[in-house]
MOPAC internal coordinates of N, CA, C and O (Angstrom, degrees):
PM7 1SCF
backbone

  N    0.0000 0     0.00 0     0.00 0    0    0    0
  C    1.4429 1     0.00 0     0.00 0    1    0    0
  C    1.5305 1   109.13 1     0.00 0    2    1    0
  O    1.2310 1   120.55 1   -47.40 1    3    2    1
  N    1.3330 1   116.55 1   132.60 1    3    2    1
  C    1.4612 1   121.07 1  -178.80 1    5    3    2
  C    1.5168 1   110.97 1   -86.76 1    6    5    3
  O    1.2310 1   121.39 1   -33.22 1    7    6    5
  N    1.3244 1   114.95 1   146.78 1    7    6    5
  C    1.4646 1   120.06 1   175.00 1    9    7    6
  C    1.5237 1   109.31 1   -74.38 1   10    9    7
  O    1.2310 1   120.98 1   -42.04 1   11   10    9
  N    1.3228 1   115.73 1   137.96 1   11   10    9
  C    1.4556 1   121.03 1   175.44 1   13   11   10
  C    1.5226 1   108.56 1   -75.49 1   14   13   11
  O    1.2310 1   119.87 1   -35.61 1   15   14   13
  N    1.3496 1   117.85 1   144.39 1   15   14   13
  C    1.4605 1   118.80 1   176.30 1   17   15   14
  C    1.5268 1   109.90 1   -61.60 1   18   17   15
  O    1.2310 1   120.80 1   -40.91 1   19   18   17
  N    1.3200 1   116.08 1   139.09 1   19   18   17
  C    1.4548 1   120.87 1  -179.40 1   21   19   18
  C    1.5190 1   109.70 1   -74.74 1   22   21   19
  O    1.2310 1   120.65 1   -49.09 1   23   22   21
  N    1.3269 1   116.36 1   130.91 1   23   22   21
  C    1.4558 1   121.39 1   177.77 1   25   23   22
  C    1.5254 1   109.39 1   -81.86 1   26   25   23
  O    1.2310 1   120.53 1   -39.87 1   27   26   25
  N    1.3128 1   116.59 1   140.13 1   27   26   25
  C    1.4558 1   122.27 1   179.67 1   29   27   26
  C    1.5243 1   108.14 1   -92.83 1   30   29   27
  O    1.2310 1   120.78 1   -52.28 1   31   30   29
  N    1.3301 1   116.12 1   127.72 1   31   30   29
  C    1.4599 1   120.66 1  -179.88 1   33   31   30
  C    1.5250 1   109.94 1   -80.01 1   34   33   31
  O    1.2310 1   120.09 1   -22.33 1   35   34   33
  N    1.3469 1   117.43 1   157.67 1   35   34   33
  C    1.4684 1   119.26 1   176.99 1   37   35   34
  C    1.5249 1   113.17 1   -55.89 1   38   37   35
  O    1.2310 1   119.92 1   142.92 1   39   38   37
  N    1.3344 1   117.75 1   -37.08 1   39   38   37
  C    1.4607 1   120.26 1   179.72 1   41   39   38
  C    1.5248 1   110.46 1   -64.03 1   42   41   39
  O    1.2310 1   120.38 1   139.68 1   43   42   41
  N    1.3282 1   116.87 1   -40.32 1   43   42   41
  C    1.4677 1   119.94 1   177.83 1   45   43   42
  C    1.5210 1   110.58 1   -65.19 1   46   45   43
  O    1.2310 1   120.22 1   143.79 1   47   46   45
  N    1.3415 1   117.19 1   -36.21 1   47   46   45
  C    1.4613 1   120.21 1   177.31 1   49   47   46
  C    1.5174 1   109.92 1   -64.04 1   50   49   47
  O    1.2310 1   120.32 1   138.23 1   51   50   49
  N    1.3386 1   117.00 1   -41.77 1   51   50   49
  C    1.4662 1   120.86 1   178.95 1   53   51   50
  C    1.5251 1   110.60 1   -63.07 1   54   53   51
  O    1.2310 1   120.47 1   139.18 1   55   54   53
  N    1.3224 1   116.71 1   -40.82 1   55   54   53
  C    1.4633 1   119.84 1   178.53 1   57   55   54
  C    1.5223 1   110.28 1   -63.58 1   58   57   55
  O    1.2310 1   120.07 1   144.48 1   59   58   57
  N    1.3319 1   117.47 1   -35.52 1   59   58   57
  C    1.4601 1   120.60 1   177.80 1   61   59   58
  C    1.5241 1   110.09 1   -65.24 1   62   61   59
  O    1.2310 1   120.14 1   140.56 1   63   62   61
  N    1.3257 1   117.33 1   -39.44 1   63   62   61
  C    1.4582 1   120.62 1   176.63 1   65   63   62
  C    1.5256 1   110.48 1   -64.69 1   66   65   63
  O    1.2310 1   120.43 1   138.12 1   67   66   65
  N    1.3200 1   116.78 1   -41.88 1   67   66   65
  C    1.4608 1   120.85 1  -179.83 1   69   67   66
  C    1.5247 1   110.64 1   -61.90 1   70   69   67
  O    1.2310 1   120.64 1   145.38 1   71   70   69
  N    1.3177 1   116.38 1   -34.62 1   71   70   69
  C    1.4590 1   120.10 1   179.67 1   73   71   70
  C    1.5238 1   110.68 1   -65.50 1   74   73   71
  O    1.2310 1   120.52 1   156.79 1   75   74   73
  N    1.3422 1   116.61 1   -23.21 1   75   74   73
  C    1.4664 1   120.87 1   178.60 1   77   75   74
  C    1.5243 1   111.68 1   -98.16 1   78   77   75
  O    1.2310 1   120.07 1  -166.06 1   79   78   77
  N    1.3193 1   117.48 1    13.94 1   79   78   77
  C    1.4598 1   123.87 1   177.21 1   81   79   78
  C    1.5272 1   113.46 1    65.15 1   82   81   79
  O    1.2310 1   119.97 1  -147.64 1   83   82   81
  N    1.3238 1   117.67 1    32.36 1   83   82   81
  C    1.4565 1   121.31 1   174.03 1   85   83   82
  C    1.5172 1   107.08 1   -92.01 1   86   85   83
  O    1.2310 1   119.85 1   -56.63 1   87   86   85
  N    1.3416 1   117.89 1   123.37 1   87   86   85
  C    1.4631 1   119.41 1  -178.72 1   89   87   86
  C    1.5338 1   111.15 1   -62.17 1   90   89   87
  O    1.2310 1   120.87 1   -37.03 1   91   90   89
  N    1.3313 1   115.95 1   142.97 1   91   90   89
  C    1.4615 1   121.41 1   176.18 1   93   91   90
  C    1.5206 1   107.44 1  -126.31 1   94   93   91
  O    1.2310 1   120.79 1   -46.18 1   95   94   93
  N    1.3274 1   116.09 1   133.82 1   95   94   93
  C    1.4556 1   121.89 1   179.39 1   97   95   94
  C    1.5198 1   108.78 1  -129.17 1   98   97   95
  O    1.2310 1   120.02 1   -42.48 1   99   98   97
  N    1.3140 1   117.56 1   137.52 1   99   98   97
  C    1.4606 1   121.63 1   175.67 1  101   99   98
  C    1.5196 1   108.11 1   -76.93 1  102  101   99
  O    1.2310 1   120.11 1   -49.23 1  103  102  101
  N    1.3167 1   117.40 1   130.77 1  103  102  101
  C    1.4642 1   121.56 1  -179.82 1  105  103  102
  C    1.5240 1   110.60 1   -58.61 1  106  105  103
  O    1.2310 1   120.37 1   143.22 1  107  106  105
  N    1.3346 1   116.90 1   -36.78 1  107  106  105
  C    1.4631 1   120.16 1   179.21 1  109  107  106
  C    1.5219 1   111.45 1   -63.96 1  110  109  107
  O    1.2310 1   120.30 1   148.10 1  111  110  109
  N    1.3292 1   117.04 1   -31.90 1  111  110  109
  C    1.4607 1   119.98 1   177.07 1  113  111  110
  C    1.5247 1   110.52 1   -70.59 1  114  113  111
  O    1.2310 1   120.56 1   138.43 1  115  114  113
  N    1.3217 1   116.54 1   -41.57 1  115  114  113
  C    1.4610 1   119.96 1   179.19 1  117  115  114
  C    1.5302 1   111.62 1   -63.49 1  118  117  115
  O    1.2310 1   120.55 1   145.57 1  119  118  117
  N    1.3256 1   116.55 1   -34.43 1  119  118  117
  C    1.4642 1   120.52 1  -179.07 1  121  119  118
  C    1.5252 1   112.02 1   -93.88 1  122  121  119
  O    1.2310 1   120.15 1  -175.29 1  123  122  121
  N    1.3241 1   117.32 1     4.71 1  123  122  121
  C    1.4645 1   123.75 1  -176.92 1  125  123  122
  C    1.5312 1   110.63 1    51.12 1  126  125  123
  O    1.2310 1   121.91 1  -130.28 1  127  126  125
  N    1.3394 1   113.95 1    49.72 1  127  126  125
  C    1.4691 1   124.57 1  -179.85 1  129  127  126
  C    1.5218 1   113.39 1    62.35 1  130  129  127
  O    1.2310 1   120.30 1  -162.09 1  131  130  129
  N    1.3207 1   117.03 1    17.91 1  131  130  129
  C    1.4672 1   121.71 1   172.85 1  133  131  130
  C    1.5161 1   109.29 1  -100.25 1  134  133  131
  O    1.2310 1   120.60 1    32.32 1  135  134  133
  N    1.3328 1   116.46 1  -147.68 1  135  134  133
  C    1.4588 1   119.91 1  -179.56 1  137  135  134
  C    1.5213 1   113.14 1  -123.17 1  138  137  135
  O    1.2310 1   119.79 1   173.83 1  139  138  137
  N    1.3385 1   118.01 1    -6.17 1  139  138  137
  C    1.4631 1   120.35 1  -174.61 1  141  139  138
  C    1.5211 1   111.39 1  -137.13 1  142  141  139
  O    1.2310 1   121.17 1   -37.31 1  143  142  141
  N    1.3385 1   115.37 1   142.69 1  143  142  141
  C    1.4686 1   121.64 1   173.99 1  145  143  142
  C    1.5180 1   108.41 1  -143.26 1  146  145  143
  O    1.2310 1   120.55 1   -32.31 1  147  146  145
  N    1.3219 1   116.56 1   147.69 1  147  146  145
  C    1.4555 1   121.54 1   172.95 1  149  147  146
  C    1.5147 1   108.38 1  -101.22 1  150  149  147
  O    1.2310 1   121.08 1   -40.89 1  151  150  149
  N    1.3263 1   115.55 1   139.11 1  151  150  149
  C    1.4551 1   122.10 1  -179.15 1  153  151  150
  C    1.5217 1   107.71 1  -124.81 1  154  153  151
  O    1.2310 1   120.72 1   -52.42 1  155  154  153
  N    1.3305 1   116.23 1   127.58 1  155  154  153
  C    1.4661 1   121.62 1  -179.39 1  157  155  154
  C    1.5203 1   109.04 1   -99.72 1  158  157  155
  O    1.2310 1   120.86 1   -52.98 1  159  158  157
  N    1.3301 1   115.96 1   127.02 1  159  158  157
  C    1.4620 1   121.90 1   174.72 1  161  159  158
  C    1.5220 1   107.77 1  -129.97 1  162  161  159
  O    1.2310 1   120.96 1   -76.51 1  163  162  161
  N    1.3236 1   115.78 1   103.49 1  163  162  161
  C    1.4662 1   121.87 1   178.88 1  165  163  162
  C    1.5282 1   112.35 1    53.36 1  166  165  163
  O    1.2310 1   120.58 1  -136.37 1  167  166  165
  N    1.3286 1   116.50 1    43.63 1  167  166  165
  C    1.4589 1   120.87 1   177.49 1  169  167  166
  C    1.5220 1   114.38 1    85.88 1  170  169  167
  O    1.2310 1   119.75 1   171.89 1  171  170  169
  N    1.3026 1   118.08 1    -8.11 1  171  170  169
  C    1.4662 1   122.11 1   176.33 1  173  171  170
  C    1.5251 1   107.48 1   -93.61 1  174  173  171
  O    1.2310 1   120.42 1   -50.15 1  175  174  173
  N    1.3259 1   116.79 1   129.85 1  175  174  173
  C    1.4581 1   121.30 1  -178.90 1  177  175  174
  C    1.5309 1   109.57 1   -99.46 1  178  177  175
  O    1.2310 1   121.20 1   -53.19 1  179  178  177
  N    1.3188 1   115.31 1   126.81 1  179  178  177
  C    1.4646 1   122.66 1   177.06 1  181  179  178
  C    1.5201 1   108.00 1  -113.50 1  182  181  179
  O    1.2310 1   120.80 1   -28.69 1  183  182  181
  N    1.3206 1   116.08 1   151.31 1  183  182  181
  C    1.4631 1   121.79 1   177.72 1  185  183  182
  C    1.5260 1   109.12 1  -112.45 1  186  185  183
  O    1.2310 1   120.86 1   -55.43 1  187  186  185
  N    1.3156 1   115.97 1   124.57 1  187  186  185
  C    1.4584 1   122.80 1   174.86 1  189  187  186
  C    1.5203 1   107.15 1  -102.41 1  190  189  187
  O    1.2310 1   120.65 1   -53.57 1  191  190  189
  N    1.3322 1   116.36 1   126.43 1  191  190  189
  C    1.4584 1   119.77 1  -177.94 1  193  191  190
  C    1.5182 1   109.90 1  -129.76 1  194  193  191
  O    1.2310 1   120.74 1   -43.60 1  195  194  193
  N    1.3333 1   116.18 1   136.40 1  195  194  193
  C    1.4619 1   122.35 1   173.58 1  197  195  194
  C    1.5292 1   106.63 1   -97.07 1  198  197  195
  O    1.2310 1   120.32 1   -57.87 1  199  198  197
  N    1.3250 1   117.00 1   122.13 1  199  198  197
  C    1.4648 1   121.04 1  -178.70 1  201  199  198
  C    1.5284 1   110.65 1   -80.37 1  202  201  199
  O    1.2310 1   121.07 1   -11.04 1  203  202  201
  N    1.3239 1   115.56 1   168.96 1  203  202  201
  C    1.4768 1   119.86 1   176.82 1  205  203  202
  C    1.5163 1   111.47 1   -62.36 1  206  205  203
  O    1.2310 1   120.62 1   153.94 1  207  206  205
  N    1.3371 1   116.43 1   -26.06 1  207  206  205
  C    1.4674 1   120.72 1   179.71 1  209  207  206
  C    1.5261 1   112.15 1   -84.01 1  210  209  207
  O    1.2310 1   120.39 1  -179.40 1  211  210  209
  N    1.3608 1   116.86 1     0.60 1  211  210  209
  C    1.4537 1   120.76 1   177.49 1  213  211  210
  C    1.5290 1   113.94 1    83.05 1  214  213  211
  O    1.2310 1   120.47 1  -160.87 1  215  214  213
  N    1.3238 1   116.71 1    19.13 1  215  214  213
  C    1.4666 1   121.58 1   177.31 1  217  215  214
  C    1.5286 1   109.26 1   -97.33 1  218  217  215
  O    1.2310 1   120.70 1   -20.82 1  219  218  217
  N    1.3310 1   116.27 1   159.18 1  219  218  217
  C    1.4600 1   121.23 1   177.25 1  221  219  218
  C    1.5111 1   110.48 1  -105.25 1  222  221  219
  O    1.2310 1   120.70 1   -42.55 1  223  222  221
  N    1.3259 1   116.26 1   137.45 1  223  222  221
  C    1.4540 1   122.60 1   175.01 1  225  223  222
  C    1.5205 1   107.34 1  -125.93 1  226  225  223
  O    1.2310 1   120.47 1   -51.50 1  227  226  225
  N    1.3310 1   116.71 1   128.50 1  227  226  225
  C    1.4675 1   122.25 1   176.90 1  229  227  226
  C    1.5225 1   107.20 1  -116.67 1  230  229  227
  O    1.2310 1   120.61 1   -58.73 1  231  230  229
  N    1.3421 1   116.44 1   121.27 1  231  230  229
  C    1.4631 1   120.82 1   179.85 1  233  231  230
  C    1.5128 1   109.83 1  -126.73 1  234  233  231
  O    1.2310 1   121.19 1   -21.91 1  235  234  233
  N    1.3151 1   115.33 1   158.09 1  235  234  233
  C    1.4565 1   121.75 1   178.79 1  237  235  234
  C    1.5123 1   109.28 1   -96.56 1  238  237  235
  O    1.2310 1   120.10 1   180.00 1  239  238  237

């Protein structure tokens, strides 16, 4: 019987990113446990929104 390939969990993927010095931020922290946050990039304001389905939407 062959071993099934091991599936990588999202948390393990995040740890792999951290090992490469890529910043990771919790969406709930950015929204201060709400559903919306504004993000400024060079004077342009973007809106980050967490939907009821738990998805992220970033709009300009």
